[in-house]
MARBA-3410 file (N, C-alpha, C, O; in Angstrom, 1 decimal):
267
273.6,104.9,-16.2,272.2,105.6,-16.7,272.1,105.3,-18.2,273.0,105.7,-18.9 ~ 271.0,104.7,-18.5,270.8,104.6,-20.0,270.6,105.8,-20.8,270.0,106.8,-20.2 ~ 271.0,105.8,-22.0,271.0,107.1,-22.7,269.7,107.8,-22.8,269.6,109.0,-22.8 ~ 268.6,106.9,-22.9,267.2,107.5,-23.0,266.3,107.3,-21.8,265.1,107.4,-21.9 ~ 267.0,107.1,-20.7,266.3,106.9,-19.4,265.5,108.2,-19.1,266.1,109.3,-19.2
264.2,108.1,-18.7,263.4,109.4,-18.4,263.1,109.5,-16.9,263.2,108.5,-16.1 ~ 262.8,110.7,-16.5,262.2,110.9,-15.2,260.7,110.7,-15.2,260.2,110.5,-16.3 ~ 260.0,110.8,-14.1,258.5,110.6,-14.1,257.8,111.6,-15.0,256.6,111.3,-15.3 ~ 258.4,112.6,-15.5,257.7,113.6,-16.3,258.0,113.4,-17.7,257.7,114.3,-18.5 ~ 258.7,112.3,-18.1,259.0,112.0,-19.5,260.3,112.8,-20.0,260.5,112.9,-21.2
261.0,113.5,-19.1,262.2,114.2,-19.6,263.4,113.2,-19.6,263.6,112.4,-18.7 ~ 264.1,113.3,-20.7,265.3,112.3,-20.9,266.4,112.9,-20.0,266.8,114.1,-20.1 ~ 266.9,112.0,-19.2,267.8,112.6,-18.2,269.2,112.9,-18.8,269.9,113.8,-18.3 ~ 269.6,112.3,-19.9,270.8,112.6,-20.6,270.8,114.0,-21.1,271.7,114.8,-20.9 ~ 269.6,114.4,-21.7,269.4,115.8,-22.3,269.4,116.8,-21.1,270.0,117.8,-21.2
268.7,116.4,-20.0,268.5,117.3,-18.9,269.9,117.5,-18.2,270.2,118.7,-17.8 ~ 270.7,116.5,-18.2,272.1,116.7,-17.6,272.9,117.7,-18.4,273.4,118.7,-17.9 ~ 272.9,117.5,-19.8,273.7,118.5,-20.6,273.0,119.9,-20.6,273.7,120.9,-20.7 ~ 271.8,120.0,-20.5,271.1,121.3,-20.4,271.6,122.0,-19.1,271.9,123.2,-19.2 ~ 271.6,121.3,-18.0,272.0,121.9,-16.7,273.5,122.3,-16.8,273.9,123.4,-16.4
274.4,121.4,-17.3,275.8,121.7,-17.5,276.0,123.0,-18.4,276.7,124.0,-18.0 ~ 275.3,123.1,-19.5,275.5,124.3,-20.4,275.0,125.5,-19.8,275.7,126.5,-19.7 ~ 273.7,125.5,-19.2,273.1,126.6,-18.7,273.9,127.1,-17.4,274.1,128.3,-17.1 ~ 274.5,126.0,-16.6,275.2,126.4,-15.5,276.5,127.2,-15.8,276.8,128.2,-15.2 ~ 277.2,126.6,-16.8,278.5,127.3,-17.3,278.1,128.8,-17.7,278.8,129.7,-17.4
277.1,128.9,-18.5,276.7,130.2,-19.1,276.3,131.2,-18.0,276.4,132.4,-18.1 ~ 275.7,130.7,-16.9,275.2,131.6,-15.8,276.1,131.8,-14.6,275.8,132.6,-13.8 ~ 277.2,131.0,-14.6,278.1,131.0,-13.3,278.6,132.4,-13.0,278.6,132.7,-11.8 ~ 279.0,133.2,-14.0,279.6,134.5,-13.7,278.5,135.5,-13.1,278.9,136.5,-12.6 ~ 277.3,135.2,-13.3,276.3,136.1,-12.7,276.3,136.1,-11.2,275.9,137.0,-10.5
276.8,135.0,-10.7,276.9,134.8,-9.2,278.3,134.8,-8.7,278.5,134.8,-7.5 ~ 279.3,134.6,-9.6,280.7,134.7,-9.2,281.5,135.3,-10.3,282.1,134.6,-11.1 ~ 281.4,136.6,-10.3,282.1,137.3,-11.4,281.5,138.7,-11.4,282.0,139.7,-10.8 ~ 280.4,138.9,-12.3,279.8,140.2,-12.4,279.3,140.6,-10.9,279.4,141.8,-10.6 ~ 278.8,139.6,-10.2,278.3,139.8,-8.8,278.8,138.7,-8.0,279.3,137.8,-8.6
278.7,138.8,-6.7,279.2,137.8,-5.8,278.1,137.3,-4.9,277.4,138.0,-4.2 ~ 277.9,135.9,-5.0,276.9,135.3,-4.1,277.4,134.8,-2.8,278.3,134.0,-2.7 ~ 276.9,135.4,-1.7,277.4,134.9,-0.4,276.4,133.9,0.1,275.2,134.1,0.2 ~ 276.9,132.7,0.5,276.1,131.5,0.9,276.3,131.2,2.4,277.4,131.2,2.9 ~ 275.2,130.9,3.0,275.2,130.3,4.4,274.3,129.1,4.5,273.2,129.0,4.0
274.9,128.1,5.2,274.1,126.9,5.5,274.1,125.8,4.6,273.2,124.9,4.6 ~ 275.2,125.7,3.7,275.3,124.7,2.7,275.4,123.3,3.4,275.0,122.3,2.8 ~ 275.8,123.3,4.6,275.9,121.9,5.3,274.6,121.3,5.5,274.5,120.0,5.6 ~ 273.5,122.1,5.5,272.1,121.6,5.5,271.9,120.7,4.3,271.4,119.6,4.4 ~ 272.3,121.2,3.2,272.1,120.5,1.9,272.7,119.1,1.9,272.1,118.1,1.4
273.9,119.0,2.4,274.6,117.7,2.4,274.0,116.6,3.3,274.2,115.4,3.0 ~ 273.2,117.0,4.2,272.6,116.1,5.1,271.2,115.8,4.8,270.5,115.1,5.6 ~ 270.7,116.1,3.6,269.3,115.9,3.3,269.2,114.5,2.6,270.1,114.0,2.0 ~ 268.0,113.9,2.7,267.8,112.6,2.0,267.7,113.0,0.4,267.5,114.2,0.1 ~ 267.7,111.9,-0.4,267.7,112.2,-1.8,266.3,112.6,-2.4,266.2,113.2,-3.4
265.3,112.3,-1.6,263.9,112.6,-2.0,263.1,113.2,-0.9,263.5,113.2,0.3 ~ 261.9,113.7,-1.2,261.0,114.1,-0.1,261.4,115.5,0.5,261.1,115.6,1.7 ~ 262.0,116.4,-0.2,262.4,117.6,0.4,261.7,118.8,-0.4,261.7,118.8,-1.6 ~ 261.2,119.7,0.4,260.5,120.9,-0.2,261.3,122.2,0.3,261.3,122.5,1.5 ~ 261.8,122.9,-0.7,262.5,124.2,-0.4,261.5,125.3,-0.5,260.9,125.4,-1.5
261.3,126.1,0.5,260.4,127.3,0.4,261.3,128.6,0.5,262.1,128.8,1.5 ~ 261.0,129.5,-0.4,261.9,130.6,-0.5,261.1,131.9,-0.8,260.1,131.8,-1.4 ~ 261.6,133.1,-0.4,261.1,134.3,-0.9,261.6,134.4,-2.4,262.4,133.6,-2.8 ~ 261.0,135.3,-3.1,261.2,135.4,-4.6,261.5,136.8,-5.0,260.9,137.8,-4.6 ~ 262.5,136.9,-5.9,262.9,138.3,-6.4,262.9,138.4,-7.9,262.8,139.5,-8.4
263.2,137.4,-8.6,263.1,137.4,-10.1,262.5,136.1,-10.5,262.4,135.2,-9.8 ~ 262.1,136.0,-11.9,261.5,134.9,-12.4,262.4,133.6,-12.4,262.1,132.6,-11.9 ~ 263.6,133.9,-12.9,264.6,132.7,-13.2,265.9,132.8,-12.4,266.4,131.7,-12.1 ~ 266.5,133.9,-12.1,267.8,134.0,-11.5,267.8,133.4,-10.1,268.9,132.8,-9.8 ~ 266.7,133.4,-9.4,266.7,132.8,-8.0,266.8,131.3,-8.1,267.7,130.8,-7.4
266.1,130.6,-9.0,266.1,129.2,-9.0,267.4,128.7,-9.6,267.9,127.6,-9.3 ~ 267.9,129.5,-10.6,269.2,129.1,-11.2,270.3,129.1,-10.2,271.1,128.2,-10.1 ~ 270.3,130.1,-9.3,271.3,130.3,-8.3,271.2,129.0,-7.3,272.2,128.5,-6.8 ~ 270.0,128.6,-7.0,269.7,127.5,-6.1,270.3,126.2,-6.8,270.9,125.3,-6.1 ~ 270.2,126.0,-8.1,270.7,124.9,-8.8,272.3,124.9,-8.6,272.8,123.8,-8.3
272.9,126.0,-8.7,274.3,126.2,-8.5,274.7,125.8,-7.1,275.6,125.0,-6.9 ~ 274.0,126.4,-6.1,274.3,126.2,-4.7,274.1,124.8,-4.3,274.9,124.3,-3.6 ~ 273.0,124.2,-4.6,272.7,122.8,-4.2,273.7,121.9,-4.7,274.2,121.0,-4.0 ~ 274.0,122.0,-6.0,274.9,121.1,-6.6,276.4,121.2,-6.0,277.0,120.2,-5.7 ~ 276.8,122.5,-5.9,278.1,122.8,-5.3,278.2,122.2,-3.8,279.2,121.6,-3.4
277.1,122.3,-3.1,277.1,121.8,-1.7,277.3,120.3,-1.7,278.0,119.7,-0.9 ~ 276.5,119.7,-2.6,276.6,118.1,-2.7,277.9,117.7,-3.2,278.3,116.6,-3.0 ~ 278.7,118.6,-3.8,280.1,118.3,-4.2,281.1,118.8,-3.2,282.3,118.9,-3.5 ~ 280.6,119.1,-1.9,281.5,119.4,-0.8,282.2,120.7,-1.1,283.4,120.9,-0.7 ~ 281.6,121.7,-1.7,282.2,123.0,-1.9,282.1,123.9,-0.7,282.7,125.0,-0.7
281.3,123.5,0.2,281.1,124.4,1.4,280.2,125.5,0.9,279.4,125.3,0.0 ~ 280.4,126.7,1.6,279.5,127.9,1.2,280.2,128.6,0.0,280.6,129.8,0.2 ~ 280.4,127.9,-1.1,281.0,128.5,-2.3,280.5,127.8,-3.5,280.2,126.6,-3.4 ~ 280.5,128.5,-4.6,280.3,127.9,-5.9,281.6,128.1,-6.8,281.5,128.1,-8.0 ~ 282.7,128.1,-6.1,284.0,128.2,-6.9,284.3,126.9,-7.5,284.0,125.8,-7.0
284.8,127.0,-8.8,285.1,125.8,-9.6,283.9,125.1,-10.1,283.3,124.3,-9.4 ~ 283.4,125.5,-11.2,282.1,125.1,-11.8,282.1,123.6,-12.2,281.1,123.1,-12.7 ~ 283.1,122.9,-11.9,283.1,121.4,-12.2,282.1,120.6,-11.5,281.8,119.5,-11.8 ~ 281.5,121.3,-10.4,280.4,120.5,-9.7,279.2,120.2,-10.6,278.3,119.5,-10.2 ~ 279.2,120.9,-11.8,278.1,120.8,-12.7,278.2,119.5,-13.6,277.3,119.2,-14.4
279.4,118.9,-13.5,279.6,117.7,-14.4,278.7,116.6,-14.1,278.2,115.9,-15.0 ~ 278.3,116.4,-12.8,277.4,115.3,-12.3,276.4,116.0,-11.5,276.4,115.8,-10.2 ~ 275.4,116.8,-12.1,274.4,117.5,-11.4,273.4,116.6,-10.8,273.2,115.4,-11.2 ~ 272.7,117.0,-9.8,271.6,116.2,-9.2,270.4,116.5,-10.2,270.0,117.6,-10.4 ~ 269.9,115.4,-10.7,268.9,115.5,-11.8,267.5,115.5,-11.3,266.5,115.7,-12.1
267.3,115.2,-10.1,265.9,115.2,-9.5,265.6,116.4,-8.6,264.9,116.3,-7.6 ~ 266.1,117.5,-9.1,265.7,118.8,-8.6,264.6,119.4,-9.4,264.9,119.6,-10.6 ~ 263.4,119.8,-8.8,262.4,120.4,-9.6,262.0,121.8,-9.0,262.3,122.1,-7.8 ~ 261.3,122.6,-9.7,260.9,123.9,-9.2,259.4,124.2,-9.7,259.1,123.9,-10.9 ~ 258.6,124.8,-8.9,257.3,125.1,-9.3,257.3,126.5,-9.9,257.9,127.4,-9.5
256.6,126.6,-11.0,256.6,127.7,-11.8,255.2,127.9,-12.5,254.5,126.9,-12.8 ~ 254.8,129.2,-12.7,253.5,129.4,-13.3,253.5,128.9,-14.8,254.5,129.1,-15.5 ~ 252.4,128.3,-15.2,252.5,127.7,-16.6,252.5,128.7,-17.6,253.2,128.5,-18.6 ~ 251.9,129.9,-17.5,252.0,130.9,-18.5,253.3,131.6,-18.6,253.7,132.0,-19.7 ~ 254.0,131.6,-17.5,255.4,132.1,-17.4,256.3,131.2,-18.3,257.2,131.7,-19.1
256.2,129.9,-18.1,257.2,129.0,-18.7,256.8,128.8,-20.2,257.5,128.1,-20.9 ~ 255.6,129.4,-20.7,255.3,129.2,-22.1,255.5,130.6,-22.8,255.1,130.8,-24.0 ~ 256.2,131.5,-22.1,256.3,132.9,-22.6,257.3,133.2,-23.6,257.5,134.3,-24.1 ~ 258.1,132.1,-24.0,259.1,132.3,-24.9,260.0,131.0,-25.0,259.9,130.1,-24.3 ~ 260.9,131.0,-26.0,261.7,129.8,-26.2,262.6,129.5,-25.0,262.5,128.4,-24.6
263.3,130.5,-24.5,264.2,130.3,-23.3,263.5,129.7,-22.1,264.0,128.8,-21.5 ~ 262.3,130.3,-21.7,261.6,129.7,-20.6,261.2,128.3,-20.9,261.2,127.4,-20.0 ~ 260.9,127.9,-22.1,260.5,126.5,-22.4,261.7,125.6,-22.3,261.6,124.5,-21.9 ~ 262.9,126.2,-22.7,264.1,125.3,-22.5,264.4,125.2,-21.1,264.8,124.1,-20.7 ~ 264.3,126.2,-20.2,264.5,126.1,-18.8,263.5,125.3,-18.1,263.8,124.7,-17.1
262.3,125.2,-18.7,261.3,124.3,-18.1,261.8,122.8,-18.1,261.5,122.0,-17.2 ~ 262.6,122.5,-19.2,263.0,121.1,-19.2,264.0,120.7,-18.2,264.2,119.6,-18.0 ~ 264.6,121.8,-17.6,265.6,121.5,-16.5,264.9,121.1,-15.3,265.6,120.6,-14.4 ~ 263.6,121.2,-15.1,263.0,120.7,-13.9,261.6,121.5,-13.5,261.2,121.3,-12.4 ~ 261.0,122.3,-14.4,259.9,123.0,-14.0,258.7,122.1,-13.8,258.4,121.2,-14.6
258.0,122.3,-12.7,256.6,121.7,-12.6,255.7,122.9,-12.8,255.6,123.8,-11.9 ~ 255.0,123.0,-13.9,254.2,124.1,-14.3,252.8,123.9,-13.6,252.2,122.9,-13.7 ~ 252.3,125.0,-13.0,251.0,125.0,-12.4,250.2,126.2,-12.9,250.8,127.2,-13.2 ~ 248.8,126.0,-12.8,248.0,127.2,-13.1,247.7,128.0,-11.8,247.3,127.5,-10.8 ~ 248.0,129.3,-11.9,247.8,130.1,-10.8,246.3,130.3,-10.6,245.5,130.4,-11.5
245.9,130.2,-9.3,244.4,130.3,-9.0,244.0,131.7,-8.8,242.8,132.0,-8.7 ~ 244.9,132.7,-8.7,244.6,134.0,-8.4,244.9,135.1,-9.5,244.5,136.2,-9.4 ~ 245.7,134.6,-10.5,246.0,135.6,-11.5,246.3,134.9,-12.8,246.9,133.8,-12.9 ~ 245.8,135.5,-13.9,246.0,134.9,-15.2,246.1,136.0,-16.3,245.2,136.9,-16.4 ~ 247.2,136.1,-17.0,247.5,137.1,-18.1,247.4,138.5,-17.5,247.0,139.4,-18.2
247.9,138.6,-16.2,248.0,140.0,-15.6,246.7,140.4,-15.0,246.7,141.5,-14.5 ~ 245.7,139.6,-14.9,244.4,140.0,-14.3,244.1,139.1,-13.2,244.5,137.9,-13.1 ~ 243.4,139.7,-12.2,243.0,138.9,-11.0,241.9,138.0,-11.4,241.0,138.3,-12.1 ~ 242.0,136.7,-11.0,241.0,135.7,-11.2,240.8,134.9,-10.0,241.5,134.9,-9.0 ~ 239.8,134.1,-9.9,239.4,133.1,-8.9,239.0,131.8,-9.5,238.0,131.7,-10.1
239.9,130.8,-9.2,239.5,129.4,-9.8,240.1,128.4,-8.9,241.0,128.7,-8.2 ~ 239.5,127.2,-9.0,239.9,126.1,-8.2,241.2,125.6,-8.5,241.7,125.7,-9.6 ~ 241.9,125.0,-7.5,243.2,124.4,-7.7,243.0,123.2,-8.6,242.1,122.4,-8.4 ~ 243.9,123.1,-9.6,243.9,122.0,-10.5,244.5,120.8,-9.8,245.7,120.8,-9.5 ~ 243.7,119.6,-9.6,244.2,118.6,-8.9,245.4,117.9,-9.6,246.3,117.3,-8.9
245.5,118.0,-10.9,246.7,117.5,-11.6,247.9,118.2,-11.2,249.0,117.6,-11.2 ~ 247.9,119.4,-10.9,249.1,120.2,-10.5,249.6,119.7,-9.1,250.8,119.6,-8.9 ~ 248.6,119.5,-8.2,249.0,119.0,-6.9,249.6,117.5,-7.0,250.5,117.2,-6.2 ~ 249.0,116.8,-7.9,249.6,115.4,-8.1,251.0,115.5,-8.7,251.8,114.7,-8.3 ~ 251.3,116.4,-9.5,252.5,116.5,-10.2,253.6,116.9,-9.1,254.7,116.3,-9.2
253.2,117.8,-8.2,254.1,118.2,-7.1,254.4,117.0,-6.2,255.6,116.8,-5.7 ~ 253.4,116.1,-5.9,253.6,114.9,-5.2,254.5,113.9,-5.8,255.3,113.3,-5.2 ~ 254.4,113.8,-7.1,255.3,112.9,-7.9,256.7,113.4,-7.8,257.7,112.6,-7.7 ~ 256.9,114.7,-7.9,258.2,115.3,-7.9,258.9,115.1,-6.5,260.1,114.8,-6.4 ~ 258.1,115.3,-5.5,258.6,115.1,-4.1,259.0,113.7,-3.9,260.0,113.4,-3.2
258.2,112.7,-4.5,258.5,111.3,-4.4,259.8,111.0,-5.1,260.5,110.0,-4.7 ~ 260.1,111.7,-6.2,261.3,111.5,-7.0,262.5,112.2,-6.6,263.6,111.7,-6.8 ~ 262.3,113.4,-5.8,263.5,114.2,-5.5,263.1,115.4,-4.6,262.4,115.3,-3.6 ~ 263.8,116.5,-5.0,263.6,117.8,-4.3,262.8,118.8,-5.1,262.8,118.8,-6.4 ~ 262.0,119.6,-4.4,261.2,120.6,-5.1,261.4,121.9,-4.5,261.4,122.1,-3.2
261.6,122.9,-5.3,261.7,124.3,-4.9,260.4,125.1,-5.1,259.8,125.0,-6.2 ~ 260.0,125.8,-4.2,258.7,126.5,-4.4,258.9,127.9,-3.8,259.6,128.1,-2.8 ~ 258.2,129.0,-4.4,258.2,130.3,-3.9,256.8,130.6,-3.5,255.9,131.1,-4.3 ~ 256.4,130.3,-2.2,255.0,130.3,-1.8,254.3,131.6,-1.8,253.1,131.5,-1.6 ~ 255.0,132.7,-2.1,254.2,133.9,-2.2,253.6,134.1,-3.6,252.7,134.9,-3.8
254.2,133.4,-4.5,253.7,133.4,-5.9,253.9,134.7,-6.6,253.2,135.0,-7.6 ~ 254.9,135.5,-6.1,255.1,136.8,-6.7,256.5,137.2,-6.4,257.1,136.8,-5.4 ~ 257.1,138.1,-7.2,258.4,138.7,-6.9,258.3,139.9,-6.0,259.3,140.5,-5.6 ~ 257.1,140.3,-5.7,256.9,141.5,-4.8,257.1,141.1,-3.3,256.6,140.0,-2.9 ~ 257.9,141.8,-2.6,258.1,141.4,-1.2,256.8,141.6,-0.3,255.9,142.4,-0.6
256.8,140.9,0.8,255.8,141.1,1.9,254.4,140.6,1.5,253.4,140.9,2.2 ~ 254.2,139.9,0.4,253.0,139.4,0.0,252.6,138.2,0.7,253.5,137.4,1.1 ~ 251.4,137.9,0.9,251.0,136.7,1.8,251.5,135.3,1.2,251.6,135.2,0.0 ~ 251.7,134.5,2.0,252.0,133.1,1.6,250.7,132.4,1.1,249.7,132.5,1.8 ~ 250.8,131.8,0.0,249.6,131.1,-0.6,249.4,129.8,0.2,250.3,129.0,0.5
248.1,129.6,0.6,247.8,128.4,1.5,248.1,127.1,0.8,248.2,126.1,1.4 ~ 248.1,127.1,-0.5,248.3,125.9,-1.2,249.6,125.2,-0.8,249.7,124.0,-0.8 ~ 250.6,126.0,-0.5,251.9,125.4,-0.1,251.7,124.6,1.2,252.2,123.5,1.4 ~ 250.9,125.1,2.2,250.6,124.5,3.4,249.9,123.2,3.2,250.1,122.2,3.9 ~ 248.9,123.3,2.3,248.2,122.0,2.0,249.0,121.0,1.4,248.8,119.8,1.7
250.0,121.3,0.6,250.9,120.3,0.0,251.8,119.8,1.1,252.0,118.6,1.1 ~ 252.2,120.6,2.1,253.0,120.1,3.2,252.3,119.2,4.0,252.8,118.1,4.4 ~ 251.0,119.4,4.4,250.2,118.5,5.1,249.9,117.2,4.4,249.8,116.2,5.0 ~ 249.6,117.3,3.1,249.3,116.1,2.3,250.5,115.2,2.1,250.4,113.9,2.3 ~ 251.7,115.8,1.7,252.8,114.9,1.3,253.9,114.8,2.4,254.8,114.0,2.3
253.8,115.6,3.4,254.7,115.5,4.6,256.2,115.5,4.3,256.9,114.7,4.7 ~ 256.6,116.5,3.5,258.0,116.6,3.1,258.9,117.2,4.1,258.4,117.8,5.0 ~ 260.2,117.0,4.1,261.1,117.8,4.9,261.1,119.2,4.3,261.4,119.4,3.1 ~ 260.8,120.3,5.1,260.6,121.6,4.6,261.9,122.5,5.0,262.1,122.7,6.2 ~ 262.6,123.0,3.9,263.9,123.8,4.2,263.6,125.2,3.8,263.3,125.5,2.6
263.6,126.1,4.7,263.5,127.5,4.3,264.8,128.1,3.7,265.9,127.8,4.1 ~ 264.6,128.9,2.7,265.7,129.6,2.0,265.4,131.1,1.9,264.3,131.5,1.6 ~ 266.3,131.9,2.3,266.1,133.4,2.2,267.2,134.0,1.3,268.4,133.8,1.5 ~ 266.7,134.7,0.3,267.6,135.2,-0.7,267.5,136.8,-0.7,266.5,137.3,-0.2 ~ 268.5,137.5,-1.2,268.6,138.9,-1.3,269.6,139.4,-2.3,270.5,138.6,-2.7
269.4,140.5,-2.8,270.3,141.1,-3.8,269.9,140.8,-5.3,270.5,141.5,-6.1 ~ 269.1,139.8,-5.6,268.8,139.4,-6.8,267.9,140.5,-7.5,268.2,140.8,-8.7 ~ 267.1,141.1,-6.8,266.2,142.2,-7.4,267.1,143.4,-7.9,266.7,144.1,-8.9 ~ 268.2,143.6,-7.2,269.0,144.8,-7.5,270.0,144.5,-8.7,270.4,145.4,-9.4 ~ 270.4,143.2,-8.8,271.4,142.8,-9.8,270.8,142.3,-11.1,271.5,142.4,-12.2
269.5,141.9,-11.1,268.9,141.4,-12.4,267.7,142.2,-12.8,267.1,142.9,-12.0 ~ 267.2,142.0,-14.1,266.0,142.5,-14.4,264.8,141.6,-13.8,265.1,140.6,-13.2 ~ 263.6,142.0,-14.1,262.5,141.3,-13.5,262.5,139.8,-13.8,262.2,139.0,-12.9 ~ 262.8,139.4,-15.0,262.8,138.1,-15.4,264.0,137.3,-14.8,264.0,136.1,-14.6 ~ 265.1,138.0,-14.6,266.3,137.4,-14.1,267.2,136.8,-15.2,268.0,136.0,-15.0
267.0,137.4,-16.3,267.7,136.9,-17.6,268.9,137.9,-17.9,269.9,137.5,-18.5 ~ 268.7,139.1,-17.5,269.7,140.2,-17.9,270.3,140.7,-16.7,269.6,141.0,-15.7 ~ 271.7,140.8,-16.7,272.3,141.5,-15.5,272.1,143.0,-15.6,272.5,143.7,-16.5 ~ 271.4,143.5,-14.6,271.0,145.0,-14.6,272.1,145.8,-14.0,272.4,146.9,-14.4 ~ 272.8,145.3,-13.0,273.7,146.1,-12.3,274.9,145.1,-11.8,274.7,144.0,-11.3
276.1,145.6,-11.9,277.2,144.7,-11.5,277.7,145.1,-10.1,277.4,146.2,-9.7 ~ 278.5,144.2,-9.5,279.1,144.6,-8.2,278.1,144.5,-7.0,278.3,145.2,-5.9 ~ 277.1,143.7,-7.2,276.1,143.6,-6.1,276.3,142.4,-5.3,276.5,141.3,-5.8 ~ 276.2,142.5,-4.0,276.4,141.4,-3.2,275.1,140.6,-3.0,274.2,141.0,-2.2 ~ 274.9,139.4,-3.6,273.8,138.6,-3.5,274.0,137.7,-2.2,275.1,137.3,-1.9
272.9,137.3,-1.6,273.0,136.4,-0.5,272.0,135.3,-0.6,270.9,135.5,-1.1 ~ 272.3,134.1,0.0,271.4,133.0,0.1,271.7,132.2,1.4,272.8,131.7,1.5 ~ 270.7,132.2,2.2,270.8,131.6,3.5,269.9,130.3,3.6,268.7,130.4,3.4 ~ 270.4,129.2,3.8,269.7,127.9,3.8,269.5,127.5,5.2,270.5,127.3,6.0 ~ 268.4,127.5,5.7,268.1,127.2,7.1,267.8,125.8,7.5,267.5,125.0,6.6
267.8,125.4,8.8,267.5,124.1,9.2,266.0,123.7,8.9,265.2,124.6,8.7 ~ 265.8,122.5,8.8,264.4,122.1,8.5,263.4,122.6,9.5,263.6,122.7,10.7 ~ 262.2,123.0,9.1,261.1,123.5,9.9,260.6,122.3,10.7,260.4,121.2,10.2 ~ 260.3,122.5,12.0,259.6,121.5,12.8,258.1,121.6,12.6,257.5,122.6,13.1 ~ 257.5,120.6,12.0,256.0,120.7,11.6,255.3,119.5,12.1,255.8,118.4,11.9
254.2,119.7,12.8,253.3,118.6,13.2,252.3,118.5,12.1,251.3,119.1,12.1 ~ 252.6,117.6,11.1,251.8,117.5,9.9,250.4,117.2,10.2,249.5,117.7,9.5 ~ 250.1,116.4,11.2,248.7,116.0,11.4,247.9,117.0,12.3,246.7,117.0,12.2 ~ 248.6,117.7,13.2,247.9,118.5,14.1,248.0,120.0,13.9,247.1,120.8,14.4 ~ 248.9,120.5,13.3,249.1,121.9,13.0,248.1,122.3,11.9,248.0,121.6,10.9
247.4,123.5,12.0,246.5,124.0,11.0,247.3,124.6,9.8,248.5,124.8,9.9 ~ 246.5,124.8,8.7,247.0,125.4,7.6,247.5,126.8,7.9,248.6,127.1,7.5 ~ 246.8,127.6,8.7,247.3,129.0,9.1,248.5,128.9,9.9,249.4,129.8,9.8 ~ 248.7,127.9,10.8,249.9,127.7,11.6,251.1,127.5,10.7,252.1,128.1,10.9 ~ 250.9,126.7,9.8,252.0,126.3,8.9,252.4,127.5,8.0,253.6,127.8,7.7
251.4,128.3,7.5,251.7,129.4,6.8,252.4,130.4,7.6,253.3,131.1,7.0 ~ 252.1,130.6,8.9,252.8,131.6,9.6,254.2,131.2,9.9,255.1,132.0,9.9 ~ 254.4,129.9,10.1,255.8,129.4,10.2,256.7,129.6,9.0,257.9,130.0,9.1 ~ 256.0,129.5,7.8,256.8,129.8,6.6,257.2,131.3,6.5,258.3,131.6,6.2 ~ 256.1,132.1,6.8,256.3,133.5,6.8,257.5,134.0,7.6,258.3,134.9,7.2
257.7,133.5,8.8,258.7,133.8,9.6,260.0,133.2,9.1,261.1,133.8,9.2 ~ 260.0,132.0,8.7,261.2,131.2,8.2,261.8,131.9,7.0,263.0,131.9,6.9 ~ 261.0,132.4,6.1,261.6,133.0,4.9,261.6,134.6,5.0,261.9,135.3,4.1 ~ 261.4,135.0,6.3,261.6,136.4,6.6,260.6,137.4,5.9,261.0,138.5,5.5 ~ 259.4,136.9,5.7,258.4,137.7,4.9,257.1,137.9,5.8,256.1,138.2,5.3
257.3,137.7,7.1,256.2,138.0,8.0,256.1,139.5,8.1,257.1,140.2,8.1 ~ 254.9,140.2,8.3,254.9,141.5,8.4,255.7,142.1,9.5,256.0,143.3,9.5 ~ 256.0,141.4,10.5,256.8,141.9,11.7,258.2,142.3,11.2,258.8,143.1,11.8 ~ 258.7,141.6,10.1,260.0,142.0,9.7,260.1,143.4,9.1,261.2,143.9,9.0 ~ 259.0,143.9,8.7,259.0,145.3,8.2,259.5,146.3,9.2,260.1,147.3,9.0
259.3,145.9,10.5,259.6,146.9,11.6,261.2,147.0,11.8,261.6,148.0,12.4 ~ 261.9,145.9,11.4,263.3,146.0,11.6,264.1,146.4,10.3,265.3,146.5,10.4 ~ 263.4,146.6,9.3,264.1,147.1,8.0,264.1,148.6,8.0,263.1,149.2,8.2 ~ 265.2,149.2,7.7,265.3,150.7,7.6,264.2,151.2,6.6,264.0,150.7,5.5 ~ 263.6,152.3,7.1,262.6,153.0,6.3,263.0,153.3,4.9,262.2,153.3,4.0
264.2,153.7,4.8,264.7,154.1,3.5,264.7,152.9,2.5,264.3,153.0,1.4 ~ 265.1,151.8,3.0,265.1,150.5,2.2,263.8,150.1,1.8,263.6,149.7,0.7 ~ 262.8,150.2,2.6,261.4,149.9,2.4,260.8,150.8,1.2,260.2,150.4,0.3 ~ 261.2,152.1,1.3,260.8,153.0,0.3,261.4,152.7,-1.0,260.7,152.9,-2.1 ~ 262.7,152.3,-1.0,263.3,151.9,-2.3,262.6,150.7,-2.9,262.4,150.7,-4.1
262.2,149.7,-2.1,261.6,148.5,-2.6,260.2,148.9,-3.2,259.8,148.5,-4.3 ~ 259.5,149.7,-2.4,258.2,150.1,-2.9,258.2,150.9,-4.2,257.3,150.8,-5.1 ~ 259.2,151.7,-4.3,259.4,152.6,-5.5,259.7,151.7,-6.7,259.2,151.8,-7.8 ~ 260.6,150.7,-6.4,261.0,149.8,-7.5,259.8,149.0,-8.0,259.6,148.8,-9.2 ~ 259.0,148.5,-7.1,257.8,147.8,-7.5,256.8,148.6,-8.3,256.3,148.2,-9.3
256.6,149.9,-7.9,255.7,150.7,-8.6,256.1,151.1,-10.0,255.3,151.2,-10.9 ~ 257.5,151.4,-10.1,258.0,151.8,-11.4,258.0,150.6,-12.4,257.8,150.8,-13.5 ~ 258.3,149.4,-11.9,258.5,148.3,-12.8,257.3,147.4,-12.9,257.2,146.5,-13.7 ~ 256.2,147.6,-12.1,255.0,146.9,-12.0,255.3,145.4,-12.0,254.9,144.7,-12.9 ~ 255.9,144.9,-11.0,256.3,143.5,-10.9,255.1,142.7,-11.0,254.0,142.9,-10.3
255.1,141.7,-11.7,254.1,140.7,-11.9,254.6,139.3,-12.0,255.7,139.1,-12.6 ~ 253.8,138.4,-11.5,254.3,137.0,-11.6,253.1,136.0,-11.9,253.2,134.8,-12.1
END
């Protein structure tokens, strides 16, 4: 790899590699030390092609979720199994992993701007801007950027577009799936909201069992299934369909609602 070789977005891969190494070492104890990350399904990662993969996940913090995925994906590719033990898997990280993030979030400070270099595809939210509800058309440049990222590698997206649970899946994700026909891998996470602050930068509580379940690819008929059908599949796959509320203890639901009201989660 040439010293100044760039990815399709103009990021120098040598710098990106060192950024991932340094950030990975600095954050490792957040998932194996202060708290413990339980992983299921890492064998799915090892069997994926190098490009054209879209990960869809529920969302609990701005940054801790995606950082955990960088750890898990790279550890899985280094044959760690369902474990991130021994941080040496970061020495040769997969450099074509991207994640979709709100443009205003990634411009909110120096640290988010640095994290953006690690692989953020920034998009303009069509439903919210600066904490206010808005309605605007999808920026075609954003969709094109996601397509470029899928052609180059893997893309992580949080299709609810918010850290609040049980919110609807944004139809834009289904449109992307129909247009670019990626392999769609559902990921279900838990415990991050309890262990980190809203941004996912500060450890709020120690001794929390975090979990990440990586599921088999969704079976999707890209040409014949409707947008609504794909949205519903994603809702069930990432366990955010309203029907899941019926199997969650009422006390836990009340705790989540109280947490959201007190902290005014926004994304």
